[in-house]
Legacy VTK file of the C-alpha trace (Angstrom):
# vtk DataFile Version 3.0
C-alpha trace
ASCII
DATASET POLYDATA
POINTS 309 float
31.481 117.751 196.021
29.695 116.863 192.790
28.573 119.072 189.933
26.832 118.735 186.613
27.770 120.840 183.607
26.992 120.905 179.937
30.665 120.986 178.978
33.839 120.295 180.934
37.101 121.623 179.510
40.182 119.819 180.816
43.138 122.164 180.447
43.316 125.914 180.986
45.731 127.047 178.278
44.943 129.055 175.159
42.897 126.264 173.549
40.875 125.398 176.628
40.148 128.990 177.609
39.150 129.859 174.045
36.668 126.964 173.927
35.320 127.981 177.334
34.900 131.604 176.224
32.767 130.604 173.238
30.694 128.221 175.342
30.199 130.753 178.120
29.032 133.375 175.662
26.616 130.759 174.304
25.174 130.449 177.825
26.422 126.910 178.322
27.200 125.866 181.894
30.914 125.214 181.540
33.727 124.148 183.873
37.440 124.509 183.174
39.771 122.184 185.096
43.241 123.724 185.125
46.296 121.999 186.610
48.302 125.199 186.092
51.151 123.725 184.028
51.237 125.597 180.692
53.824 124.379 178.199
55.117 127.899 177.512
55.639 128.802 181.185
59.471 129.087 180.786
59.082 131.750 178.059
59.124 135.430 178.983
56.948 136.353 176.026
54.916 134.852 173.193
55.070 136.027 169.605
53.079 135.812 166.405
49.653 136.333 167.978
48.182 139.377 166.251
47.478 142.162 168.796
49.172 140.090 171.554
52.683 139.914 170.085
55.253 140.056 172.895
52.730 139.496 175.680
53.977 137.401 178.631
52.225 133.992 178.613
51.193 134.310 182.263
49.521 137.657 181.554
47.746 136.201 178.517
46.281 133.379 180.607
45.308 135.737 183.429
43.354 137.913 180.998
41.714 134.802 179.526
40.569 133.648 182.958
39.044 137.053 183.658
37.207 136.974 180.335
35.613 133.552 180.805
34.521 134.504 184.326
32.426 137.355 182.876
30.215 134.767 181.194
29.745 132.528 184.196
32.340 129.910 183.282
33.743 128.237 186.385
37.438 127.449 186.738
38.894 125.083 189.314
42.579 124.581 190.071
42.775 120.826 190.046
43.858 117.872 187.947
41.578 115.464 186.100
42.804 111.954 186.898
40.106 109.886 185.205
37.231 110.214 182.749
34.541 107.600 182.199
31.689 107.538 179.729
28.163 106.449 180.577
24.932 108.341 180.070
27.178 111.371 180.433
30.885 111.840 181.175
32.178 111.552 184.734
35.457 113.277 185.570
37.390 112.397 188.723
39.661 115.103 190.131
42.822 114.721 192.192
41.088 116.548 195.044
38.494 113.773 195.269
35.716 115.767 193.604
33.628 114.203 190.819
31.950 116.282 188.112
29.751 115.365 185.159
29.103 116.813 181.697
27.406 116.081 178.393
30.525 116.956 176.398
34.259 116.950 177.100
37.053 119.093 175.654
40.576 117.735 176.190
43.110 120.577 176.145
45.878 118.983 178.207
48.673 119.893 175.791
52.023 118.166 175.832
55.245 118.173 177.828
58.747 118.865 176.549
61.550 116.478 177.527
64.842 118.324 177.094
68.203 116.799 176.154
70.109 115.774 179.281
72.953 118.219 178.736
73.981 120.335 181.735
72.739 123.886 181.270
69.945 123.126 178.809
67.087 122.885 181.309
68.399 125.841 183.321
68.537 128.131 180.273
65.406 126.867 178.472
63.141 129.759 177.520
65.982 132.270 178.001
68.829 131.647 175.561
68.095 127.955 174.967
65.157 127.948 172.585
63.259 125.569 170.328
61.112 127.591 167.913
62.544 130.241 165.576
59.063 131.569 164.816
58.524 132.100 168.550
61.909 133.624 169.399
64.008 134.077 166.252
63.408 137.804 165.834
64.393 138.558 169.447
67.790 136.814 169.102
68.468 137.656 165.441
72.042 138.040 164.195
73.585 136.469 167.301
75.895 133.462 167.312
73.574 130.438 167.185
74.199 126.850 168.101
71.828 124.012 167.247
72.033 120.955 169.485
71.057 117.896 167.446
68.732 115.419 169.109
67.822 113.411 165.991
68.659 113.490 162.292
65.553 115.685 161.934
67.489 118.430 163.730
68.996 119.289 160.347
65.695 120.956 159.502
65.937 123.101 162.635
69.496 124.153 161.789
68.432 125.154 158.285
65.427 127.090 159.578
67.309 129.139 162.167
69.842 130.191 159.521
67.181 132.612 158.337
67.658 134.606 161.559
71.467 134.425 161.789
74.332 133.840 159.415
76.491 132.476 162.231
75.094 129.004 162.960
76.991 126.002 164.309
75.261 122.617 164.132
76.462 120.423 167.023
75.860 116.805 166.043
76.065 115.632 169.689
74.638 112.073 169.542
73.966 112.161 165.790
76.644 110.609 163.584
77.792 112.580 160.571
77.083 109.460 158.517
73.400 109.851 159.457
73.257 113.041 157.385
72.232 112.594 153.781
73.974 114.193 150.834
71.023 116.586 150.563
71.406 117.483 154.238
75.074 118.294 153.824
74.466 120.231 150.623
71.741 122.372 152.204
73.731 122.985 155.382
76.662 124.167 153.279
74.414 126.377 151.146
72.985 127.956 154.306
76.466 128.578 155.706
75.851 126.289 158.689
79.034 124.882 160.233
78.760 121.188 161.171
80.520 120.367 164.460
80.938 116.642 165.220
81.365 115.286 168.732
79.247 115.027 171.870
78.310 118.152 173.795
79.339 118.023 177.468
77.678 121.201 178.759
76.599 124.742 178.039
78.876 127.468 179.355
77.393 130.501 181.097
78.717 133.698 182.577
76.807 136.430 184.451
73.516 134.609 183.838
73.951 134.411 180.085
74.989 131.724 177.656
78.511 132.180 176.338
79.464 128.875 174.772
79.076 125.169 174.105
81.698 122.820 175.564
82.339 119.526 173.792
83.343 116.289 175.498
86.959 116.840 174.334
87.044 120.153 176.220
86.766 122.398 173.170
84.553 125.449 173.748
82.668 127.094 170.890
81.520 130.624 171.664
77.729 130.800 171.213
75.093 133.230 172.469
71.953 131.213 171.718
71.288 127.486 171.410
68.303 125.975 169.659
67.289 122.408 170.348
64.220 120.264 169.769
62.779 118.747 172.965
61.094 115.378 172.754
57.364 116.043 172.708
55.341 113.880 175.099
51.612 114.099 174.264
49.322 114.080 177.294
46.919 111.469 175.960
46.196 109.459 179.120
42.583 110.647 179.454
41.932 110.158 175.747
43.269 106.609 175.937
41.048 105.883 178.942
38.073 106.941 176.838
39.159 104.688 173.978
40.073 107.444 171.494
41.925 106.276 168.404
45.488 107.594 168.187
47.770 107.920 165.196
51.564 107.816 165.250
53.493 110.871 164.022
57.210 111.743 164.073
56.407 113.718 167.238
54.406 111.112 169.142
50.915 109.604 169.074
48.019 112.057 168.796
44.257 111.526 168.585
42.502 111.152 165.268
40.242 114.224 164.951
37.987 115.816 162.374
38.073 119.453 161.302
36.420 120.612 164.537
38.666 118.604 166.879
36.120 115.835 167.449
37.865 112.576 168.346
36.665 109.083 167.500
34.819 109.076 170.840
31.416 110.772 170.390
31.175 113.842 172.618
34.933 114.252 173.138
37.006 116.955 171.446
40.796 117.455 171.541
42.245 120.919 170.923
45.616 122.668 171.005
48.720 120.569 171.584
46.472 117.764 172.835
45.665 117.082 169.179
48.928 117.992 167.470
52.548 118.981 167.989
52.659 122.139 165.884
49.810 124.126 167.458
51.176 127.557 168.403
49.212 129.744 170.819
47.270 131.468 168.048
46.436 128.111 166.396
45.436 126.597 169.730
43.091 129.499 170.478
41.515 129.167 167.024
41.046 125.420 167.502
39.392 125.975 170.866
37.028 128.543 169.357
36.082 126.179 166.534
35.403 123.287 168.920
33.374 125.464 171.291
31.154 126.771 168.520
30.560 123.295 167.101
29.778 121.807 170.519
27.201 124.509 171.204
25.501 123.885 167.868
25.471 120.133 168.386
23.942 120.446 171.867
21.297 122.797 170.534
20.260 120.485 167.708
20.229 117.447 169.983
17.978 119.210 172.474
15.618 120.416 169.758
15.389 116.918 168.260
14.691 115.449 171.707
11.945 117.993 172.332
10.217 117.307 169.013
10.927 113.735 167.903
11.067 113.153 164.163
LINES 1 310
309 0 1 2 3 4 5 6 7 8 9 10 11 12 13 14 15 16 17 18 19 20 21 22 23 24 25 26 27 28 29 30 31 32 33 34 35 36 37 38 39 40 41 42 43 44 45 46 47 48 49 50 51 52 53 54 55 56 57 58 59 60 61 62 63 64 65 66 67 68 69 70 71 72 73 74 75 76 77 78 79 80 81 82 83 84 85 86 87 88 89 90 91 92 93 94 95 96 97 98 99 100 101 102 103 104 105 106 107 108 109 110 111 112 113 114 115 116 117 118 119 120 121 122 123 124 125 126 127 128 129 130 131 132 133 134 135 136 137 138 139 140 141 142 143 144 145 146 147 148 149 150 151 152 153 154 155 156 157 158 159 160 161 162 163 164 165 166 167 168 169 170 171 172 173 174 175 176 177 178 179 180 181 182 183 184 185 186 187 188 189 190 191 192 193 194 195 196 197 198 199 200 201 202 203 204 205 206 207 208 209 210 211 212 213 214 215 216 217 218 219 220 221 222 223 224 225 226 227 228 229 230 231 232 233 234 235 236 237 238 239 240 241 242 243 244 245 246 247 248 249 250 251 252 253 254 255 256 257 258 259 260 261 262 263 264 265 266 267 268 269 270 271 272 273 274 275 276 277 278 279 280 281 282 283 284 285 286 287 288 289 290 291 292 293 294 295 296 297 298 299 300 301 302 303 304 305 306 307 308
């Protein structure tokens, strides 16, 4: 139950599979460890990926797995629970297996923590959405609601107004006094209606969203609700390795260079494991870049070892 690889990729989403594809084509013995929990699993489709626009995320990943298999990349359904660094990297899996590699790619993504409002979790990915670039076109010109989670939700309300002229901004736990004069001016200019008061629940009928009910019982008819989940970076393995993290408004993420290399030599972070705003197309590009750089680094290291300077 042990194995030695040149590269182990932890995470089987767009970023991890893209890195593995490049490495497999470069004839590197590569293992992908996939826990099978993609962030975009609730979505019926993904958008904005040229030539793959509208493709279901599950189908996208299935095709990616088939492609890496053509080049001898192994994929195991398991979870990495620990990584240690010695002469090489040792990865412990939940199944009890231990595997080793010269280089590690962390592509564990992040998790979304949704507002605890009845109906939000049940409708997420259907008519409760978070990204207008991902879903705005599909729900354009409908009656939008934006559920505020922080004062930064103003930005989301302003953005979604580009896809609908009927937008209600539900302040929920945000006080109107928390909004700046610029916020109020821009919301008014965009035609966004500000609705104070806590939201009690989302109202549905025949498996579709029909409204937003406030704590006072008032119901506002809405067809779509946008909200910003709290992003929880999956940095446990990076922290175990001693990677330096930096705080952002969306959580703490690893410090990386232009290829995704962390402050730990031999460890790369790609996709949402290195930043909040990585869409599928960006994540795939980041994985490709890391895979190509890792291959080149391994090659040069081996050549230098064979012929010492």
